[in-house]
N, C-alpha and C positions, 0 to 999 in steps of 0.2 A: 504494500500500500504506500503510504506517503511518509515514512519515518524520516528519511533524509530531508524531504521538503519541509516537514514539520520542524526539524531541528534548525534548518536554515531560517525559517520564519521566526522561530523563537530567538535566534541570535540577532536577527534584524530588529525585532521588537525591543530587545535589551539595549542595543546600540542607540536606537531612536529615543527610548526612555531616558537613557543616560544623558544624551545630548540636550533633550528638552529640559530636564531637571537642572543640568549644569547651566544652561542658558538662563533659566529663571533664577537660580541661585546667584549668578553673576549680576543680574539686574538688581536683586535685593542688596547685594554687596555694594553696588554703585549708589543705591539709595541711602544706605548706611553711611557711606563716605560723604554724600551730600549733606546728610544731617550733621555729621561730625564737623564739616567745614562751617556750617551755620552756627554750630555751638561754640566755635573757637572765640568769637568776640565776647560772648557771654561769660566764658570761662576766664578770659583775661580780666574782665571787670569784676568777676566774683571767683577768686581763687579757690574758695571752699567747695565749689561745684566741680573742680577738675577731677578729683578721684572718683566720685559717683558717676560722672559723665563717661569717663574712660572705661570704668567697670561695666556700666550699662551698655555701651557700644560693643565692648568685647563680648558680653553675654549675648547680645543681639546677633553678632556675627556667628557665634557658636550655635545659637538656636537655629539660624538659617540653615547651616550645614547639617545639623542633627536632623532637622525636619526633612531636608532634601534626601539625606541618606535613608531615613525611615520610609519616605514615599517611594524611593527607588527599590528598597527592599520589599515593600508590600506589593508593588506592581510586578516586580520580577518573580516573587513567590507565587503570585496568582497565575502568571503566564506559564511558569514551570509546572504548576499543578495541573493546569488545563492540558498542557502538552503530555504530561505523564498519563493523565486519564485517557487522552486520545490514543496514546500508544498501547495502553493496556487494552482498550477496546479493540484496537486493530489486531493485537495478538489473539484476543478471544475469537475474533472473526476468522483468523487464520486457522486456529486450532479446530474451530467448528467445521470449517471447510475441509480440513484434512480428514477429520473423522467422517464427514459426509462422503468424501471421495474414496476412502479406504474401506468403509463399512461394507458396501455391496460386494466388491470382489473378494473380500475376506470371507463374507458369509457364503459366497458361491464355492470358494475353495474348501471351506469347512464341510459344506453340504456334500460336494462331490467326493471328498476324501472319506467321509463317513459312509457314503453309499458304497464306495469301493471296499472299505474295510468290512462292511456287513455283507458283501457278496451280492449286492442288489443290482450290480451292473453286469450285463451280459458280456461274455468274453470278447465278442466281435465289436462291442461298443466301448471297450475299455481304452483303446488307443485314442479315440476321439476325446474321452474324458481326460486322459493324461495331457493331451494337447491343450484343452481348455484350462486345466489347472496351471500348466506352464505359462500360457499367455496371460492369465490373470495375475500370476505371481510376478511376471515381468512387469506388468502394468503397475502393481503396487510398488515394486522396486524403483520403477521410473519416477513415481510420485514422490517417494522418499528422497531420492537423489536430487530431483528438481527442487524440492523444498529446501534441502541442504544447500544447494547452490544459491537459491534466493536469499536464504538467511546469511550465508557467508558473504555474498556480494554487498549486503547492507551494513556490514560492520566497518568501523574505522580502521581495524587492523588489516583489512584486505588491501593488498597492494599488487596491482598487475605487474608482470615482468615484461617490460617493453623491450622489443628488439626491432630492428629494421625488417619490415615484412612487405612482400609483394602482395597487395590486396587482390590482384587479378588471379594469381596462383591460388591464393587461399579460397576464393569464391569458387574457382574451378574444381578444387579438391572437394569442397562441400557439396557441389552438384554431383560429382562423380560418385561420392559415397551414398547418395540417395537416388541415383539415376535408375536403378532397377525398380525401386518403389514407384518412381514417377512413371516409368513405362508400364508397370503392372496396373496402375490406375488410369492408363490411357491419357496421360497429360501431354498435350501438345506444347512442348517447351521451346521457346525461342531464347537463344543465348546471345548476348551482345557484350563481349568482354574483349578489350584490346589485347593484341599480342605483346605489346611492350609492357614492361613492368611499371606499376604504379606503387611507389614505395611510401610506407607510412610507419610510424612507431606504434607497435601494437603487441599485446599479449596474444600470441598466435592461438593458443588453446582456447582461451575465453572468447576471443573474437570469432573464431570458427564455430564455436558452440552457439553464439548469438545468431550467426548467419544460418546455420543449420536449423535452428528453431523455426525460422521463417520459411525455409524450404520445406521442412517436414509438414508445416501447416498447410501447404498447398494441397497435398494429397490426404492429409489426416482430417481436415475440417471442411472438405469440399466434395461434391459428387465427382464420380469418374468422368473422364472425357472433356474436361475443361481446358482452357488455354492458359498459359503462364509465360511470363517473360522475366529473365534475370539479366541485369546489366550492371556494368561497372564503368565509370567515367571520371574524368578530372574536371572539376568546375573551379577555376581559379586555383586556390591553394588547398582545396578540399578534394578528397576522394569520395565519390558518391556511389552507393550501392542501391539499386532499385529492384524490388521483387514484387511483381504484380501478378494477379490471376483474375479469371472471369468467373470464379465460383460464388459461393454464398456471400451476399452483402453483409457488411458489419452492422451490428445492432445500433440503432440511432440513440443518441444521448448516453452512450456508455463509453467509458474510458477503457479501451481494450488493453492498455498497458498496466492496468491494475491487476493484482494477483487474484486468481480464482474467478476471473471474468473470461467467459468463452463466447464463441459466436452463438452458442445456444444459451440464451439468457435465462432459461429455466434450469440450466445446469443439469440436464438429463445425463444419467450415467452413461459413460462411453464417449463423452465429448472432450475428455482430457481434463487436466487439473486447472487449466487457465493460468498456469504459472510461467509458461514458455515465453510469452511476450514480456512479462514483468522481468524475468531473468535477462532477456535480450536488452531491454531498456537499461537495466542497471549496468550491464557490461559495456554498452555503448557510452553511457554517461561516465563510467570509470575511465574511458579512453578520451574524455573531453569532447565527445561527439554528441550528435542529436539523432533521434529517430522520430519520424512522424508518419502519418498515414494519409493518403489522398484517396478520395472516393469519386473523383470526377475525371478519371483518366479514360480517354476513348478506347473502347474495346475491352476494358477491364473494370471489375466492380470495386477493386481496391488495389492500392500500391503502397508498400512500405518503403520509405526512403531513409537511408542511413547516410549521414554526412560525418566524415572523420577528418 
């Protein structure tokens, strides 16, 4: 969800609060200086007023800064509490979503395993059941791995290992690893990647994972027989990756880069965890890049655009 954005917002609020309170305190300090200047003639005429006036002005100065510090503390405490509550709520939603997505395949695996154990499955049907158990186990493992990746990428301790990388070669490798699946789903794929190298600083493993998430989505969340296009280009000083398809349109009014959001807004079982795009976004942002989605591309229902 928005942990990183929330912390950035909190930091901005603290800086703004500090500047505003400091500005107000400086105005009060100037007013006190003005009062002190006006009191000087009176103190010269009445020396007995000197000590009380100096002590009074000093206390007034101290009071201004004590009040300023207290106000800053209260506002900061309130903002931190709100952000903490939001993050706790966010984690609760993630845990609930994980349970939701794991419960059904786990129940199926348990049911099939029990049926096999009790000898209720015919011998000729057992291989099919074994295959189902294997697929569902892989699905659960994928959910856990993806959740781990999402959590890891959201920590301050995570630091990508940047090396000079040919983004063209990286995208070609990602396509090659999924080409059989694309063919199996009868995807008419157009590839537009230049032969010359386009070099960027990147963590090869993480960036390839991000690109592969988008490629896998082409056949995982769309009907068979659609068209798709993957391109790499240079635009000024940026490398741009575009991945478009003519499959299912994205749900309106939904941020698809939020975790546990899928193209199936009802989150029907079998539509994936909804973490892939969230992981991709975090990877791209850790590289100082951006990812966006366009829905008005001629010939395609959606196009993901990565700029690095």
